[in-house]
VOGU-3710 file (C-alpha; in Angstrom, 3 decimals, decimal comma):
1> msevdkvrva> 14,641/-30,779/23,817  11,393/-32,844/23,754  9,186/-33,181/21,137  6,355/-31,124/22,847  8,597/-28,371/23,103  9,581/-28,331/19,379  6,311/-28,203/18,475  5,705/-25,831/20,560  8,275/-23,470/19,364  7,703/-24,154/16,139
11> aeaaiershe> 3,821/-23,030/16,356  5,261/-19,744/17,833  7,347/-19,084/15,232  4,452/-19,627/12,689  2,358/-17,245/14,798  5,180/-14,599/14,994  5,263/-14,577/10,780  1,804/-14,571/10,607  1,750/-11,259/12,820  5,071/-10,161/10,868
21> rrrpigtksv> 3,346/-10,485/7,204  -0,167/-8,862/8,627  1,947/-5,624/10,240  1,492/-2,998/7,781  4,894/-1,039/7,146  2,615/2,046/6,150  -0,299/3,786/5,917  -0,695/3,509/2,410  -1,087/0,020/2,228  -3,627/-0,028/4,916
31> alrrqhlfkk> -5,748/2,781/2,811  -5,472/0,374/-0,158  -6,797/-2,318/1,892  -9,400/-0,510/3,316  -10,303/0,746/-0,059  -10,686/-2,606/-1,023  -12,933/-3,729/1,911  -15,287/-0,605/1,228  -15,757/-1,854/-2,462  -16,743/-5,302/-0,707
41> mgrvliaggv> -18,905/-3,993/1,371  -20,543/-2,121/-1,225  -21,204/-4,981/-3,255  -22,722/-6,849/-0,314  -25,365/-4,163/0,700  -26,188/-3,671/-3,549  -26,620/-7,345/-3,614  -28,326/-7,559/-0,508  -30,936/-4,889/-1,451  -31,360/-6,960/-5,331
51> vllgaaifga> -32,350/-9,695/-3,154  -34,714/-8,257/-0,583  -36,422/-6,359/-3,373  -37,185/-9,255/-5,542  -38,525/-11,069/-2,489  -40,587/-8,090/-2,011  -42,037/-7,936/-5,396  -42,443/-12,322/-5,268  -44,343/-11,597/-2,194  -46,447/-8,939/-3,752
61> liqplgftgl> -47,287/-10,418/-6,964  -47,145/-13,821/-6,804  -47,649/-15,434/-3,665  -46,652/-14,403/0,466  -43,394/-15,828/1,290  -44,451/-17,468/4,554  -42,249/-19,054/6,956  -40,541/-21,248/4,488  -39,713/-18,206/1,972  -38,465/-16,141/5,141
71> lalvvlligv> -36,073/-18,467/5,951  -34,919/-19,181/2,808  -34,499/-15,578/2,198  -32,305/-15,652/5,033  -30,192/-17,875/3,870  -29,661/-16,593/0,715  -28,895/-13,097/2,244  -25,904/-15,298/4,256  -24,847/-16,797/1,319  -24,742/-13,286/-0,618
81> avlfgkwppf> -22,781/-12,086/2,100  -20,310/-14,824/2,666  -20,105/-14,429/-1,232  -19,313/-10,851/-1,866  -17,364/-10,634/1,404  -14,706/-13,140/0,045  -14,745/-12,376/-3,458  -13,202/-10,605/-5,354  -9,710/-11,099/-2,884  -7,376/-8,480/-2,705
91> peprqadlpk> -5,166/-8,283/-5,744  -2,008/-9,136/-3,867  0,865/-7,014/-5,862  3,622/-9,369/-7,426  7,095/-8,206/-8,392  6,672/-8,155/-11,873  3,518/-6,057/-11,873  5,467/-3,352/-9,578  7,015/-1,601/-12,181  4,003/-1,064/-14,410
101> tdlkqlagrt> 1,598/0,168/-11,334  -0,096/3,219/-11,816  2,168/5,874/-10,059  -0,377/6,714/-8,116  -0,482/3,643/-6,351  3,275/2,995/-6,222  4,031/3,666/-2,850  0,736/1,473/-1,200  1,361/-1,479/-3,720  5,283/-1,464/-2,860
111> eiwleaqrpa> 4,568/-1,288/0,961  1,816/-4,362/0,804  5,022/-6,356/-1,470  7,596/-5,450/1,330  4,905/-6,436/3,806  4,455/-9,875/2,480  8,441/-10,197/2,421  9,279/-8,955/5,483  9,029/-11,907/7,309  11,745/-13,786/5,204
121> lpaparqlvd> 14,238/-11,202/5,979  16,775/-10,876/8,696  15,701/-8,881/11,850  18,082/-5,729/10,839  16,181/-5,784/7,431  12,935/-5,899/8,679  13,776/-2,770/10,659  15,000/-1,020/7,376  11,845/-2,263/5,684  9,867/-0,558/8,355
131> gigvqldlla> 11,825/3,043/7,565  11,311/2,353/4,008  7,609/1,956/4,581  7,931/5,493/6,225  9,644/7,031/3,571  6,812/5,591/1,243  4,753/7,374/2,998  6,538/10,771/2,393  6,746/10,036/-1,267  3,189/8,890/-2,159
141> pqlqnldpat> 1,654/12,378/-1,681  4,085/13,974/-4,082  3,151/11,090/-6,965  -0,612/11,853/-7,246  0,242/15,010/-9,424  3,252/13,753/-10,695  3,344/13,125/-14,645  4,071/10,036/-15,726  5,651/11,001/-18,542  8,649/13,004/-16,681
151> paaanirklv> 12,136/11,825/-16,216  11,254/12,224/-12,281  8,553/9,856/-12,495  10,442/7,097/-14,395  13,778/7,489/-11,900  11,151/7,226/-9,256  9,193/3,915/-10,931  12,666/2,454/-11,321  13,773/3,316/-7,860  10,588/2,149/-6,114
161> gedlpelvag> 9,392/-0,410/-8,678  12,269/-1,985/-9,550  15,428/-1,624/-7,692  13,651/-2,465/-4,643  12,050/-5,560/-5,143  14,949/-6,852/-7,121  17,283/-6,174/-3,922  14,617/-8,047/-1,962  13,897/-10,923/-4,345  17,562/-11,394/-5,124
171> yqripaglrk> 18,595/-12,277/-1,438  15,253/-14,365/-1,324  16,768/-16,513/-4,312  20,167/-17,246/-2,415  19,599/-20,610/-0,269  19,095/-20,167/3,720  21,873/-21,841/4,259  24,516/-19,728/2,292  23,284/-16,356/3,357  25,686/-16,091/6,453
181> eahagrtpdd> 28,297/-17,187/4,214  30,793/-14,223/2,980  31,330/-13,590/-0,535  33,780/-11,070/-2,072  34,274/-9,885/1,215  30,331/-9,783/2,539  27,326/-12,080/3,409  24,311/-11,719/1,483  22,772/-10,595/4,955  24,967/-7,467/4,871
191> tlvgglqmle> 24,501/-6,741/1,098  21,059/-6,910/1,693  21,151/-4,338/4,698  23,589/-1,905/2,987  21,391/-2,178/-0,297  18,160/-1,137/2,176  20,021/1,397/3,595  20,891/3,421/0,342  17,580/2,517/-0,898  15,678/4,350/1,955
201> reigdaartl> 17,813/7,598/1,953  16,969/7,528/-1,893  13,718/7,212/-1,297  13,651/10,052/1,230  15,569/11,983/-0,689  13,053/11,647/-3,843  10,073/12,313/-1,507  12,027/15,393/-0,192  13,131/16,806/-4,021  9,362/16,534/-5,086
211> aageldklat> 8,295/18,117/-2,178  10,776/21,128/-2,202  9,258/21,688/-5,875  5,905/22,073/-4,749  7,263/24,390/-1,853  8,951/26,745/-4,640  5,816/26,865/-6,370  4,041/27,757/-3,508  6,132/30,601/-2,358  6,526/32,029/-6,156
221> rerylqlkyq> 2,578/31,745/-5,973  2,787/33,908/-3,083  5,538/35,999/-4,107  3,103/36,805/-7,214  0,047/37,592/-4,911  1,942/39,950/-2,615  3,189/41,720/-5,849  -0,090/42,051/-7,340  -2,315/43,290/-4,265  0,441/45,084/-2,629
231> gidgeegaak> 1,153/47,026/-6,113  -2,786/47,560/-6,414  -3,089/48,966/-2,709  0,085/51,197/-3,491  -1,410/52,426/-6,267  -5,136/53,348/-4,239  -3,052/54,657/-1,879  -1,509/56,931/-4,460  -4,744/57,969/-5,964  -6,386/59,007/-2,687
241> s> -2,960/61,069/-1,861
//
């Protein structure tokens, strides 16, 4: 392979890794990034409004802006847009932060962390990470009203915020040249894939268990309403007869 071909292959690999890093694995990570973007846009609009208001007051009370003043105003507005468009940057989650993340954002923040690790994983593991993103999306609505003090919340926090990141981080700490060498009958690649399969099932089961509890509550509430209002209807019918 010529040097030109090697450079081309390396460039294509870098582009592919970049695409993999940007590709979301779930909707909750997208929602968190969009929320951050909207906040930055709001700050840009507020700062721009303050600049325009200040320029209007200056022009009305002190002296007209003139061509030079208008040019300076445009430059200042562009500077404000660039500054608040880049700052603050999106707070990328670190592994150490995930166990302490607010329960309502745990699924989304974990998805974002996994998206950053995904390019460094073998192909079968990347597919499983995509599946875990789906399960985290299913779990996220159940976490919005879950009491953080309950045992269920603690179990989910450990499963999603500790066990899952540590499995991926532990694999990445192994030198790349040793990841396909067998140890105790299994390679690190095999261990990673097996662990991700198990965690995907566990997260899905947790989501369905919590959802089942809500469904039971809904069914109980429906039964209560039926007894209450059907009972009233029955009493009214008996009174009329």
